[in-house]
N, C-alpha and C positions, 0 to 999 in steps of 0.2 A: 184683479187689475194687473196689466202688464208692468213689469218692473223696468224694462228698457224704454226710455223716453224717445229714442230716435225714431223718426217717422211714425210717431204715435200721438199726433196732435200737438197743440200748442203747450209750451211749458210756462210761459209768462204772458200776462196782460200788461201792456205799457200804458201809463197814464201821464198826462201833463197836468200839473196842479199849481195853484197860486203859492202855496207854502208847504214845502215838502215835510218839514218838521210837524206842522199842525196836522197834515193829512196822515202822516205816519202814526201819530198819537191817536187820532180819531179811528183809523182803520184797525189798529192793533187792539184798542179797547173794545171795538165792536165785534171783531172776528176771532180774537185769540191768536192772531198771527204774531210773529216776532220778526225783528230786523235780522237780516242775514248779512253780517259784516257792517262796517262803519259807513258804507256809502262813499261817495266822492264825486269828482268831476265826471260829467257825461263824456264818453269818448267821442272824438270828432266823427268817426265812422258811424256811430249810432245816431248822431244828429243828422248826418247825411241821409241815412235811411228814412228819417222823418221828413226829408225834403227841406231841411233848414239850411240857410246860407252859411258858407264858411265864415268863421269868426263868431258864430253863435256860441254861447257858453251856457252851462247849467250844472246843476247838482242832482244826483240821483240816490235813491235808497231802494233796496230790494226787501220785500216783505214776503214771508211764507209761513205755511202751516208747520208747526214744530215736528209733526210726524210724517211729512211728505217733502220729497225733494222737488216736486213739480207743482204746477198749479199756483204759481207765485204772482205777485203784483209788483211791478217796478214803477216807482213814482219819480217823475222828473220835474224839477222846478227850473225854468229857464231864466237867464239873467234879463234884466230890464223890466219895463212896466208889465203889470199883470194883464194878460190877454183876455178877451171875452171867451165864453164857452163855445166849444166846437158845434154843439147842437143847441145854441142859444135860441130860446123861444120854441123849441121843438116839443111837440106832444109825443107820447110813447109810440103812437102809430105812424109818426112821420118817418120817411125813409132817409137813408144816407148815413154812412159811417158805421161805427160800432156802437150799438145801443147799450148793451150791458154785459156783465159777467155773471155767472151762476155759482152759488154756494149751496151746499146741502146743510140744512139745520140738523144738528146732532145734540139731543134728539128732538128738541121742541122748537117749533117755529115761533111760538109766542115769546119764549125767552130770548131768542136771537133777535127778533123784531124789537123787543124792548131795549136790548143793548144798542142797536142802531139808532133808535129814537133818542136814547140818552146822549148820543154823540152828535145830534143835530141832523140826522138823516130824516127825510120826509117821504112817507109812503105815498105812491101814486093812487092807491086804492086800499081798502082793508084786505086782510088776509082772505084769499079766495080758495074755496074748495073746488077742485076739478075732478069729476068722476067720468072716466072713459071706459067703464065696465071692468075689464081685467086690471086696469091701471087707475089708481086714484092718488092724487097729490094735493098738497096745499102750497100756495105761493103768495109772496108779496114782493113788490118791487120798490126798493129804497133808492133815494137820490140825494146827493149832497150839493154843496155850493159850487163845486167844480164840474158838476154834470156827470159824476161817476155813478151811473145807475147800476145797482147790484140786486139781482133777483135771488131771493131766499126760497129754497124748495124743501118741503118735508114729504117724504114718501109715506103714504098710508097703506097701500097694497100694490103689488106683493111686497113682502119684507125687503128692505134695502140690503143688497149683498155687496161685498167688496170693501166695506168701510169698517169692518170689525176691528176693534182696538184703536180706532182713531179718536183721539181726544177732542171733545167739543170746545166751544159751542157751535163751530162751523167746520165744514170740510175745506179741503183745498179747492181752488177754482177748477171746475170740471167741464164747463161749457161757456160759450159766449154767443150772444144773439146779435144779428144784423137785420134791421127792418129794411126791406127792399121794395122798390116800385114794380119791378119786373121779376116775378118768381122764376119763370122759365129760364131767363137769362142767367140768374144767379145759380140755379140748379145746374145748368150746363157748365158754368165755370168750375164748380166744385167736382162734378162727376165726370165731365169730359175733359176739360182743360187740365185740371190737376189730377184727375183719375181717382178721386176719393170714392169711398163706398157709402151707400145709404145706411144710416143708423135707423132712421124712422122718418116717415112722411105721413102727414095728416091733413085732411081737408074737412072743414066744418064751419061752425059759427064762432065768433070771437068772444062768446060768453056762455055761461051756464044758463039754463032756463030762468027767466026772470031778469036776465041782463047782467048778473054779477060777473065781474071780470077784474083782473089784476092790473090792467093797463090804464084805468081811469076813463074808459069809454063811457058815454052816457048810457044809463040803463035802458032807456027807451029805444036806443039804436043798436046797441051791441048784440042783442039776442038775434037780430036779423042781418048782422054784418058778416059776410063770408070771410074766411081766413084760411090761408094755406101755410103750413109749417113743414120744414124739412131740416133734418140734422145729418151732418156729414163729417166723415173722419177718414184719414188715410187707410186705416185698417178696420173700419166699421165699428168702432168702440165709442162709448159715451164717456170719454176721458180726454180732455183737450179737444173736444169737438166744436164744430161751428154750426149754429142754428140760423136759418133764414126764415123770416115771417113776412108775408104780404097780406095786407088788408084790402078787402074789396070796396075801397072808397078812394076818392081823390085825397092826396096828402101833400103837405109841403115836402120839398126834397132838399136835403143837406149834403148831397154827394160832392159838391165842390168845396166843402169846408175842410180845412186841414191844419196840422200844427203850423205855427205855435199856439193855436187856439187850445183851450183847456178841455179835457175829457179823455175818454178812452182813445188812445192814439194808434195802437198797433197790437197785434198778437204775434208772439215769437215762437217759431217752430224749429226745434232741432232736427236736422236731417243728415242722412249718411252721405248723400251725393247731391251737392248743390248744383253741379253742372246739369244733372238730369232734370232737376226741378226747373232750371232756367230754360232748358229745351222745351219743356211743356208750356212754359210761359211766353214762348216766342210770339211776338205781336201784341203782347199786353204792355201795360204801362209799368215798366220795371226800373228800379233805381239800384245801381251797383252793378257788379259786386264790389264790396269794399272789405278791408281787413281791419280789425280792431281787437283790443283786449276787452273782453266782456266779463267783468267780475261777477261772481267768483268762478266762472267757467273756463277762463283762459282765452287764448287767441282763437278767433273765429274768422272765417270767410262768410260774408253775408250779403244778401240782396233782399229787396222788398218789392212787392207788387201792390199797386193801388187798383182795386177793382173798379168796374164802371160805376158802382154805387158808393165809392169813396171809402171803402174799408181797406186798411193797410195791413198786409200780412208780411212778416219778416221771416226769412229762412236762413238758419245759421248752421254752418258745418264747422266742427272743431278742427283746428290745425291751421 
C-alpha cells in the first residue's frame, strides 16, 4: 500500500451522529479503533463544507486504526435537537448519498460481526459468501441507530496482501459505497470529470445462486436482479477508493437529503493541488474554497462537491 496519502483516495469518512461520546464508545469497541486526540469544536469552515448555516455549532471526535494514519472516521455531533437519519427509511438498494464504509475483517468475519452485534449494530442479512472464481470473499453489512452502515469484508482467495502486521479485529477504512440510480452518470463523474482510474468493474446479478445476498434483497427476486458495480480511485488502488452500485430495479432516491441529517455525511480527500481539482469540477455543485484548522492535520484550504446523487466529497490541501 502506498505510504503517501496525497491524491491517494479518501483519508477520512465523516459522519453526523446523535451522541458523539456514545458513538465513539460503540465504534471503538466494535472495530478496535482509538480516539486521535481529545476532539473539540467543529471548525466553521468544516461546517460550511457540509452546507450548514453560519452559527451552527458542534463537537467532533476523530477515530482511527492504531496502526494506520489513514482510513479514519470523524464523528460530528451538532448542537440543538437530534435530526432524523439522512437515509431515513431507505433500503440498502435505494439510491442517494453515501451508503457505507468498508472494513476488512482481520482475520475472522464471524468474530468481527459478533463485536458489532454486541454494540447494537443490526446486520441487513446474514454473512454472505461471494464466489467470483478467482476472487472469493465473505461480507456482512452492519447498521446502527444513526444510519452508519459498515460493510465487513473477509478475503477467502487469493490471500489478502498489504495488511500484514496490522492488528485486528478490523482494518482501517479502505473503501466506501454509493448506491446510484444512473450508473453511467456516476461512472463519467469519477472517470471523466475527476479523471480517476478504474479499479474494478463488474456486471452480474445481485445475489449468489439461490438468492443469498448481503443487502437484504428478497431471495426470490435477488437472483434475477441485475447489478452493476464500479470501483474508482485517483491512482487505481483499492485504498480510499469509491464504489458505485446500481440495481436494475426502481428504487427510492435520497439524493436531495443532506446534513444536518444523521449518517455518512462526506468523504475527505487530501490533495496536492486544490486549484487543479476545482478546475476539473467546473460546472459541478461546489462549496468553497474555505480555510480552517483541521485537527490534527493543521491549516487546510478545502472545497466540497456534491454529486448529482447527493454524495459529498471534500478535498483538502495543506497550508
